[in-house]
C-alpha positions as CSV (number, residue, x, y, z in Angstrom):
1,X,-19.1,2.2,58.2
2,X,-17.0,-1.0,58.5
3,X,-15.4,-2.7,55.6
4,X,-17.6,-5.8,55.9
5,X,-20.3,-3.5,54.5
6,X,-21.5,-4.4,51.6
7,X,-21.4,-1.1,49.8
8,X,-18.0,-0.9,51.0
9,X,-17.3,-4.3,48.9
10,X,-19.0,-3.3,45.9
11,X,-17.6,0.2,45.7
12,X,-14.1,-0.6,46.8
13,X,-13.0,-3.5,45.1
14,X,-14.0,-2.2,41.3
15,X,-12.3,1.2,42.1
16,X,-9.0,-0.9,43.2
17,X,-9.0,-3.1,40.2
18,X,-9.4,0.6,38.1
19,X,-6.3,1.7,39.9
20,X,-4.5,-1.4,39.4
21,X,-5.0,-1.5,36.0
22,X,-4.3,2.2,35.7
23,X,-0.9,1.7,37.6
24,X,0.1,-1.0,35.3
25,X,-0.4,1.4,32.4
26,X,1.5,4.1,34.1
27,X,4.5,1.7,34.7
28,X,4.6,0.7,31.2
29,X,4.3,4.0,29.8
30,X,6.9,5.6,32.2
31,X,9.4,3.0,31.3
32,X,8.6,3.3,27.7
33,X,9.4,7.3,27.6
34,X,12.4,7.9,29.9
35,X,12.3,11.5,29.1
36,X,8.7,11.7,31.2
37,X,9.4,9.1,33.7
38,X,9.4,11.4,36.7
39,X,6.4,13.4,35.5
40,X,4.3,10.5,34.9
41,X,5.2,8.6,38.2
42,X,4.9,11.5,40.2
43,X,1.6,12.8,39.3
44,X,0.1,9.3,38.7
45,X,1.3,7.6,41.9
46,X,0.5,10.9,43.7
47,X,-3.0,10.8,42.3
48,X,-3.4,7.0,43.2
49,X,-3.2,7.8,46.8
50,X,-6.2,10.2,47.1
51,X,-8.6,7.5,48.3
52,X,-6.5,6.5,51.0
53,X,-6.0,9.7,51.8
54,X,-9.6,10.4,52.4
55,X,-9.6,7.0,54.6
56,X,-6.5,8.3,56.6
57,X,-8.1,11.8,57.2
58,X,-11.1,10.0,58.6
59,X,-9.2,7.5,60.8
60,X,-5.6,8.8,61.7
61,X,-3.2,6.2,62.2
62,X,-0.7,7.3,64.7
63,X,2.9,5.4,65.2
64,X,6.0,5.2,67.3
65,X,9.4,6.0,66.4
66,X,10.3,2.3,66.8
67,X,7.9,1.2,64.0
68,X,9.2,4.0,61.7
69,X,12.8,2.9,62.5
70,X,11.6,-0.6,61.7
71,X,10.1,0.4,58.4
72,X,13.2,2.4,57.4
73,X,15.2,-0.8,58.4
74,X,13.1,-2.6,56.0
75,X,13.3,-0.6,53.3
76,X,17.2,-0.4,53.5
77,X,17.0,-4.2,53.4
78,X,15.2,-4.4,50.6
79,X,17.6,-2.1,48.7
80,X,20.4,-4.2,49.8
81,X,18.7,-7.3,47.9
82,X,17.6,-5.4,44.9
83,X,21.3,-4.2,44.6
84,X,22.8,-7.7,45.0
85,X,19.9,-8.4,42.0
86,X,21.3,-5.8,40.0
87,X,24.6,-7.0,40.3
88,X,23.9,-10.3,39.2
89,X,21.4,-9.0,36.2
90,X,24.2,-6.7,35.1
91,X,26.4,-9.7,34.0
92,X,24.0,-10.7,31.2
93,X,24.0,-9.3,28.2
94,X,20.1,-8.3,28.1
95,X,20.6,-7.3,31.8
96,X,22.8,-4.9,30.6
97,X,20.0,-3.3,28.6
98,X,17.4,-3.3,31.6
99,X,20.1,-1.4,33.7
100,X,20.6,1.0,31.2
101,X,17.1,1.7,30.5
102,X,16.4,2.0,34.3
103,X,19.4,4.6,34.5
104,X,18.0,6.4,31.5
105,X,14.5,6.8,33.3
106,X,15.9,7.8,36.6
107,X,19.1,9.9,36.0
108,X,17.3,12.6,33.7
109,X,16.4,14.9,36.8
110,X,18.4,16.9,39.0
111,X,19.1,14.6,42.1
112,X,18.1,17.4,44.7
113,X,14.5,17.5,42.3
114,X,14.5,13.9,42.2
115,X,14.6,13.3,45.9
116,X,11.8,15.7,46.4
117,X,9.6,14.1,43.7
118,X,10.2,10.5,45.3
119,X,8.0,11.6,48.3
120,X,4.7,12.2,47.3
121,X,5.1,9.4,44.8
122,X,5.9,6.9,47.5
123,X,3.2,8.1,49.8
124,X,0.8,8.0,47.0
125,X,1.7,4.6,46.3
126,X,1.6,3.3,49.7
127,X,-1.8,4.9,50.3
128,X,-2.8,3.0,47.3
129,X,-1.6,-0.4,48.1
130,X,-1.7,-0.6,51.8
131,X,-4.9,1.4,52.4
132,X,-7.0,1.0,49.1
133,X,-6.2,-2.6,48.0
134,X,-4.4,-4.1,51.2
135,X,-6.6,-2.0,53.6
136,X,-9.8,-3.0,51.8
137,X,-10.0,-6.3,53.6
138,X,-7.8,-5.3,56.4
139,X,-8.8,-7.5,59.8
140,X,-7.5,-7.9,63.0
141,X,-6.9,-11.4,62.1
142,X,-5.8,-10.7,58.7
143,X,-4.4,-13.6,56.8
144,X,-0.9,-13.8,55.8
145,X,-2.6,-14.9,52.4
146,X,-3.8,-11.7,51.8
147,X,-0.3,-9.9,52.2
148,X,0.9,-12.6,49.6
149,X,-1.7,-11.9,47.3
150,X,-1.7,-8.3,47.4
151,X,2.0,-8.3,46.9
152,X,2.0,-10.8,43.7
153,X,-0.6,-8.3,42.1
154,X,1.8,-5.4,42.8
155,X,4.8,-7.3,41.4
156,X,2.6,-7.9,38.5
157,X,1.7,-4.5,37.7
158,X,5.5,-4.0,38.2
159,X,6.1,-6.3,35.2
160,X,4.4,-3.8,33.0
161,X,7.8,-2.1,33.0
162,X,9.2,-5.3,31.1
163,X,12.0,-5.2,33.6
164,X,12.7,-7.9,36.2
165,X,14.5,-5.4,38.9
166,X,11.2,-3.3,39.4
167,X,9.2,-6.8,40.1
168,X,12.0,-8.0,42.6
169,X,11.6,-4.6,44.4
170,X,7.9,-4.8,44.7
171,X,8.3,-8.6,45.9
172,X,10.4,-7.3,48.9
173,X,8.8,-3.9,49.3
174,X,5.3,-5.2,49.1
175,X,5.8,-8.2,51.5
176,X,7.4,-5.9,54.0
177,X,5.4,-2.8,53.9
178,X,2.4,-5.2,54.2
179,X,3.6,-6.8,57.4
180,X,4.4,-3.7,58.8
181,X,1.0,-2.1,58.1
182,X,-0.7,-5.2,59.6
183,X,1.5,-5.5,62.5
184,X,1.9,-1.6,63.4
185,X,-1.8,-0.9,62.5
186,X,-0.6,2.3,60.8
187,X,0.5,3.2,57.2
188,X,3.5,5.3,58.2
189,X,6.0,2.7,58.8
190,X,5.2,1.2,55.3
191,X,5.7,4.6,54.1
192,X,9.1,5.0,55.8
193,X,10.0,1.9,54.2
194,X,9.0,3.1,50.8
195,X,10.7,6.5,51.0
196,X,14.2,4.8,52.1
197,X,13.9,2.0,49.3
198,X,13.1,4.3,46.7
199,X,15.2,7.2,47.6
200,X,18.2,4.5,47.4
201,X,17.2,3.0,44.5
202,X,16.0,5.9,42.3
203,X,18.0,8.9,43.6
204,X,21.2,8.0,45.8
205,X,23.4,5.9,45.8
206,X,21.1,4.1,42.7
207,X,21.7,0.8,41.2
208,X,25.1,-0.1,39.6
209,X,25.9,0.7,36.0
210,X,25.6,-1.7,33.4
211,X,29.1,-3.4,32.8
212,X,31.0,-2.8,29.2
213,X,30.0,0.0,27.2
214,X,27.6,1.6,29.6
215,X,27.7,5.6,29.7
216,X,29.0,6.9,32.8
217,X,27.0,8.6,35.1
218,X,26.5,12.4,34.6
219,X,27.3,14.4,37.5
220,X,25.9,17.4,36.1
221,X,22.5,16.7,37.3
222,X,23.9,17.1,41.3
């Protein structure tokens, strides 16, 4: 069945809209309750990818090692920009509180376990945004505007964290992963970008500690 089919449009768009609203609520709750950040994000994002997983099962998307490397490089570049942004934010009084909350959310789980939890969450999130949302209207002649719109919605959802850095990461990752999805014809380069970015931002080495009065990172979790 083609994505141009009216049945796809009538069922896919409401489902995607519901998923977007649910993810915004998930992001808000996760950042408001740091103790439950990892369980909420892992479970919620993994479940959000189930519709995309069914599509992928029906229409496998093989890729090449070169595209996977391109995805990993994109994730690394996005981390570098986010790291620079975090360094700037950390100079502000409110920015210190933002960074402290980010660390409170991400550092409460042992690092090996966190590294594992990132995997299903990243795959689920990519399947949702790049298949259920972007892939809903994906064409061979896809317009750049479609990727831009999907990325802006992705960033708006991350703004529910009431933090600037998740939205920055969404802009960087969303645009890069969207281009990879379109150019490669496969979801897996996007997954590679997301995995590298999430592992670096949320697990190791992470984002810088807030300056002045911030508690040092606990090494007891390693």
